[in-house]
TITOR-709837 format. One line per 10 residues: number of its first residue (from 1); their letters; for each residue x, y, z of C-alpha. Coordinates in steps of 0.05 Angstrom, whole numbers, plus 5000, padded with zeros to 4 digits. Example, Ala and Ser with C-alpha at 12.3 -4.5 7.8 and 13.67 -1.06 7.14 Angstrom:
! residues 2
1) as) 5246,4910,5156; 5273,4979,5143
END
This chain:
! residues 508
1) mwsvagtits) 8493,5858,5753; 8435,5818,5724; 8385,5867,5754; 8420,5925,5720; 8420,5888,5653; 8347,5872,5662; 8331,5945,5675; 8367,5967,5612; 8333,5912,5571; 8265,5932,5598
11) mntydpaliv) 8276,6003,5572; 8273,5976,5501; 8317,6034,5478; 8389,6051,5462; 8382,6123,5485; 8444,6136,5529; 8403,6188,5566; 8363,6131,5596; 8420,6081,5604; 8472,6125,5639
21) pvyfpavtpg) 8428,6143,5699; 8423,6068,5715; 8497,6068,5732; 8501,6140,5757; 8436,6156,5794; 8458,6228,5806; 8455,6241,5731; 8384,6253,5707; 8363,6238,5635; 8358,6313,5623
31) icrlvislfi) 8430,6325,5644; 8453,6266,5602; 8417,6294,5540; 8448,6362,5553; 8518,6331,5554; 8503,6292,5491; 8480,6357,5457; 8547,6388,5472; 8583,6334,5433; 8532,6336,5377
41) vyplsyihre) 8561,6405,5362; 8623,6372,5332; 8589,6332,5276; 8544,6391,5262; 8604,6437,5255; 8638,6385,5211; 8577,6382,5166; 8578,6458,5162; 8651,6458,5142; 8639,6408,5087
51) lvhgkakiyq) 8571,6428,5059; 8551,6498,5082; 8616,6536,5090; 8621,6591,5038; 8549,6585,5016; 8499,6643,5013; 8474,6675,5077; 8405,6645,5072; 8434,6575,5074; 8477,6592,5134
61) llyflvsgva) 8417,6619,5172; 8372,6560,5155; 8426,6510,5174; 8438,6542,5242; 8363,6549,5256; 8342,6478,5236; 8401,6443,5269; 8396,6486,5332; 8321,6474,5339; 8333,6399,5331
71) viyyvlgmgi) 8386,6398,5386; 8343,6439,5435; 8282,6396,5420; 8323,6333,5434; 8341,6360,5503; 8275,6394,5522; 8220,6365,5479; 8159,6411,5475; 8191,6458,5526; 8223,6491,5465
81) vhcfinvliv) 8156,6526,5453; 8172,6575,5509; 8235,6595,5472; 8197,6610,5408; 8145,6651,5447; 8201,6691,5479; 8233,6708,5412; 8167,6725,5379; 8148,6772,5436; 8212,6812,5424
91) wviklvfgps) 8199,6811,5348; 8131,6843,5360; 8163,6895,5405; 8213,6911,5350; 8158,6919,5298; 8114,6963,5342; 8165,7008,5377; 8225,7005,5331; 8296,7023,5354; 8275,7061,5417
101) ktsviltaal) 8287,7063,5491; 8216,7035,5499; 8237,6973,5460; 8297,6962,5505; 8256,6970,5569; 8199,6925,5546; 8247,6872,5520; 8286,6870,5585; 8223,6871,5628; 8181,6820,5591
111) tmiylvigyi) 8236,6770,5578; 8260,6773,5650; 8189,6768,5677; 8178,6707,5633; 8243,6677,5658; 8228,6689,5731; 8159,6659,5725; 8191,6599,5692; 8239,6592,5750; 8182,6597,5801
121) tttsaevydv) 8142,6543,5766; 8197,6494,5749; 8255,6500,5798; 8267,6444,5847; 8318,6452,5903; 8325,6377,5914; 8341,6351,5844; 8372,6393,5790; 8348,6377,5720; 8349,6412,5653
131) mwtmphsiht) 8286,6453,5640; 8264,6501,5586; 8289,6558,5630; 8361,6541,5611; 8357,6562,5537; 8306,6615,5556; 8358,6649,5600; 8409,6647,5544; 8358,6675,5494; 8339,6729,5544
141) mkliglifdy) 8410,6756,5544; 8415,6750,5469; 8350,6787,5457; 8364,6844,5505; 8433,6854,5475; 8404,6851,5404; 8353,6906,5419; 8407,6948,5452; 8450,6941,5390; 8390,6956,5345
151) kdgntdpeel) 8376,7021,5384; 8450,7040,5381; 8450,7029,5305; 8396,7082,5298; 8427,7131,5347; 8473,7189,5332; 8544,7159,5331; 8569,7218,5372; 8528,7193,5431; 8559,7123,5429
161) tedqkkhaik) 8623,7094,5456; 8671,7059,5410; 8647,6992,5437; 8574,7008,5422; 8592,7031,5352; 8626,6965,5338; 8564,6925,5356; 8510,6973,5331; 8464,6947,5275; 8414,6985,5232
171) dfgllemlsf) 8363,6929,5226; 8353,6854,5227; 8303,6803,5200; 8261,6750,5234; 8301,6693,5204; 8366,6724,5228; 8337,6734,5297; 8313,6662,5303; 8377,6633,5276; 8419,6677,5323
181) cftytggltg) 8379,6653,5384; 8372,6579,5366; 8440,6566,5335; 8472,6503,5363; 8535,6542,5380; 8505,6573,5441; 8429,6569,5437; 8425,6521,5495; 8483,6534,5542; 8521,6593,5512
191) pqmsftrfra) 8572,6621,5499; 8545,6690,5489; 8566,6722,5424; 8548,6788,5393; 8499,6792,5336; 8551,6828,5294; 8598,6768,5301; 8543,6720,5282; 8522,6762,5222; 8593,6771,5198
201) fcegrmkfet) 8604,6696,5199; 8540,6681,5162; 8555,6733,5109; 8625,6707,5099; 8658,6772,5122; 8696,6740,5180; 8768,6729,5160; 8806,6672,5193; 8865,6626,5180; 8846,6569,5134
211) dengrpssvd) 8872,6501,5116; 8889,6476,5046; 8815,6466,5032; 8795,6536,5051; 8763,6513,5117; 8780,6544,5185; 8847,6515,5208; 8819,6503,5277; 8813,6427,5280; 8872,6417,5328
221) aafsrmfags) 8849,6473,5374; 8778,6447,5374; 8793,6376,5392; 8842,6396,5446; 8785,6434,5479; 8738,6375,5470; 8789,6329,5503; 8799,6377,5562; 8724,6386,5570; 8714,6311,5569
231) iflaaylfgg) 8763,6302,5626; 8726,6352,5668; 8659,6320,5654; 8687,6251,5670; 8715,6278,5736; 8646,6305,5753; 8612,6240,5734; 8657,6196,5776; 8667,6247,5831; 8592,6246,5844
241) slfsrevvvs) 8601,6178,5876; 8650,6206,5926; 8618,6273,5943; 8543,6282,5943; 8488,6328,5967; 8457,6273,6009; 8518,6269,6053; 8524,6345,6061; 8452,6355,6083; 8446,6292,6125
251) ptfhdhnlly) 8440,6300,6201; 8500,6254,6211; 8546,6301,6172; 8557,6340,6236; 8583,6278,6271; 8649,6284,6233; 8704,6329,6259; 8708,6401,6235; 8767,6392,6188; 8733,6333,6153
261) rllyiscygq) 8669,6374,6143; 8708,6434,6116; 8749,6392,6067; 8687,6352,6045; 8645,6413,6027; 8706,6444,5993; 8714,6383,5948; 8639,6380,5937; 8638,6454,5917; 8697,6445,5869
271) lalikyigcw) 8662,6385,5838; 8600,6427,5824; 8642,6480,5789; 8678,6427,5746; 8610,6409,5716; 8604,6480,5687; 8677,6482,5665; 8669,6417,5627; 8606,6438,5591; 8634,6506,5570
281) tvmeggcmll) 8700,6477,5548; 8668,6424,5503; 8622,6477,5472; 8681,6523,5461; 8715,6469,5420; 8653,6463,5377; 8654,6538,5363; 8728,6532,5345; 8715,6476,5296; 8661,6518,5262
291) gisydaslpd) 8708,6578,5260; 8661,6629,5290; 8706,6641,5351; 8765,6670,5311; 8798,6735,5331; 8867,6750,5304; 8881,6801,5358; 8880,6750,5414; 8939,6707,5436; 8894,6646,5427
301) kwgalrgvdi) 8866,6665,5359; 8808,6615,5364; 8789,6634,5435; 8743,6694,5425; 8684,6655,5454; 8723,6624,5511; 8679,6606,5570; 8734,6595,5621; 8808,6608,5629; 8831,6541,5654
311) rglflghsnk) 8900,6566,5673; 8872,6622,5715; 8822,6575,5748; 8872,6524,5772; 8936,6564,5781; 8907,6627,5810; 8912,6645,5883; 8851,6690,5896; 8776,6687,5892; 8776,6750,5849
321) gfidsfnltt) 8822,6714,5800; 8775,6654,5798; 8715,6698,5784; 8754,6735,5730; 8769,6667,5697; 8699,6638,5701; 8640,6644,5654; 8675,6696,5613; 8627,6711,5555; 8568,6718,5602
331) kywfirylfk) 8608,6765,5647; 8627,6808,5588; 8554,6813,5569; 8536,6838,5638; 8591,6890,5635; 8574,6913,5565; 8499,6917,5569; 8486,6930,5643; 8544,6957,5683; 8572,7005,5631
341) rtrewgkwrs) 8504,7031,5609; 8483,7047,5680; 8548,7079,5704; 8518,7148,5694; 8471,7131,5753; 8531,7123,5798; 8580,7066,5808; 8546,7034,5869; 8476,7039,5840; 8502,7009,5775
351) mlytyifiil) 8534,6952,5813; 8471,6941,5853; 8426,6937,5792; 8475,6892,5756; 8479,6844,5816; 8403,6841,5822; 8397,6825,5748; 8451,6771,5753; 8418,6738,5813; 8348,6738,5782
361) whgvlpgywl) 8377,6713,5716; 8405,6652,5753; 8343,6637,5794; 8296,6656,5849; 8316,6612,5907; 8354,6641,5967; 8418,6605,5950; 8432,6650,5890; 8426,6713,5933; 8470,6684,5987
371) tflfeipvid) 8524,6664,5938; 8530,6726,5895; 8523,6776,5953; 8577,6736,5991; 8625,6752,5934; 8627,6825,5954; 8658,6820,6023; 8704,6763,6001; 8735,6804,5945; 8738,6867,5988
381) aekklarvil) 8773,6828,6043; 8825,6802,5993; 8840,6872,5968; 8849,6898,6038; 8894,6840,6057; 8937,6853,5996; 8946,6926,6017; 8968,6906,6087; 9017,6854,6060; 9047,6904,6011
391) hyfgrfesws) 9054,6957,6064; 9086,6914,6118; 9125,6862,6077; 9141,6898,6012; 9131,6876,5941; 9124,6802,5926; 9185,6803,5880; 9230,6823,5938; 9212,6761,5979; 9256,6699,5980
401) pvtqtvtlta) 9237,6641,5934; 9219,6598,5994; 9173,6652,6023; 9141,6663,5955; 9127,6588,5947; 9099,6580,6017; 9055,6642,6009; 9027,6621,5942; 9014,6551,5967; 8977,6578,6027
411) arfarfltlg) 8938,6627,5985; 8915,6573,5936; 8894,6527,5993; 8856,6585,6025; 8821,6598,5959; 8803,6524,5953; 8770,6526,6022; 8737,6594,6010; 8707,6574,5943; 8681,6509,5971
421) ygiqpfillt) 8650,6545,6030; 8621,6603,5990; 8591,6561,5933; 8548,6519,5980; 8485,6562,5975; 8490,6560,5899; 8489,6484,5902; 8440,6473,5959; 8394,6532,5940; 8348,6530,6001
431) wqdtshvyng) 8360,6567,6066; 8346,6504,6106; 8401,6463,6074; 8450,6521,6070; 8441,6539,6143; 8448,6466,6162; 8517,6464,6129; 8540,6532,6156; 8515,6516,6226; 8561,6455,6224
441) lywglhlila) 8619,6501,6206; 8598,6553,6258; 8591,6605,6202; 8667,6608,6207; 8685,6646,6143; 8628,6696,6154; 8656,6711,6223; 8728,6715,6198; 8708,6764,6144; 8668,6807,6193
451) vwltlfsfyf) 8726,6810,6242; 8778,6825,6188; 8738,6879,6154; 8722,6912,6221; 8795,6908,6243; 8818,6938,6177; 8769,6995,6181; 8785,7015,6253; 8860,7000,6255; 8898,6986,6190
461) eqklppplry) 8864,7036,6145; 8891,7095,6185; 8962,7068,6181; 8963,7053,6106; 8974,7102,6048; 8914,7113,6002; 8906,7056,5951; 8931,7068,5881; 8876,7077,5830; 8872,7051,5759
471) qkkekveekg) 8869,7101,5703; 8800,7121,5682; 8766,7067,5640; 8747,7118,5587; 8819,7113,5562; 8809,7039,5551; 8742,7051,5518; 8773,7097,5466; 8808,7035,5438; 8743,6998,5434
481) dddvtkkqkh) 8721,6929,5455; 8707,6866,5416; 8668,6804,5437; 8722,6787,5487; 8753,6856,5488; 8816,6857,5446; 8885,6834,5463; 8903,6882,5520; 8842,6866,5563; 8849,6792,5546
491) dklinsdvpt) 8921,6792,5569; 8903,6831,5631; 8849,6780,5648; 8893,6720,5637; 8953,6747,5674; 8918,6784,5730; 8919,6725,5776; 8975,6679,5752; 9027,6662,5773; 9044,6710,5829
501) lankmkam) 9014,6760,5877; 9054,6817,5847; 9002,6843,5799; 8949,6844,5853; 8994,6881,5901; 9014,6933,5851; 8942,6949,5839; 8925,6958,5913
END
């Protein structure tokens, strides 16, 4: 105890980012500063409500830029220079090439090349820490989307979808661009928001429910999200003392029995996911307090910038449902600006290019490739299993309550194990550590998937009727999308995996 006190005293500082790692060695000062920056969003949003809300656009932009730069500088120090360089490169592209396809290609290529080089020069597989590549990755998505919208705004409306028309812009200034990228409501960790939403808020055109003082009536919603996020972060902080990387990659880990190893990596994997859930949930509350996340068409009117659907994450029964409930605003960005815009090249090519972009956007180590490519057979196997169950056992609603309960319990436990197994490469990152863990599990899930998909292809598929298909997505597009895609898609996302298997089976 005295040694810990002496260490803190010798620091000659009250910076929590230096004190917390003394008690929790797994938490680096960079991670601690990142978490602090999430909670700083709340006083900054309160100041905005009291002093800046309703003021002219120039004051809004300056407030978001100055406060956002201060937050990022606190976390990264001089690493923030890379973020400015990234933004200025795209500004020069905009000035030289205007709203053209060339601008889009150059923006996507140069920002991604910059990001990948950053990953190569800074990424460590042994110890995760916050580097300048974190905000750089967020800005890369913002800038690519911004140039896409800029091109759309100067394209014949007849050539655009309803979604593209909603987000198209004719022009934008340098101050707007900088403020949009560096704003404290997403400049460091997300969420992703459209430029049109940000501009509408700064110009006072966003209409939302207000309190008696004319401020957004989102205080209760905001602090409930902050409380939920704090619980997740606390669980991650204290869970780190129970489940750690050192144990998983140690040679003695294989000395334990198979069930222990499987349960341990499953808990370790869930703990790693809780870290992201906590960060996004806290940040979401800050956006709510500011008021920028309002959308009257959604069941949760302040949830337009929701990062995760907590109900879907913890009550769902399938890996597909978990993916549909995780990192929502980033996923919508990939769908809007990559998948939909490359569909004319063919569905599979579009999926391939989107996956490659997603993987490189996350990092360059083998673990990212192993994790995201593993999603494909897992989801495919779930769909095929649902078809078999529907064909041989009938619809879920027709089962007895006991059978339903047992099935859902088994499905959720299977998802718990599958997620923990599949997320290991994303956590461990290197082939050496990943193969060490999977060797200890005999590559069990990989073998199960291979056997099941082979058995389905050569036996079950000939006995089953053709799967039902969804209606063409163009019919959905005619209604248009918003930042989180209006109420129907929101409801579909929330309810697609909770609380029963029925929806999944109907879709098979």
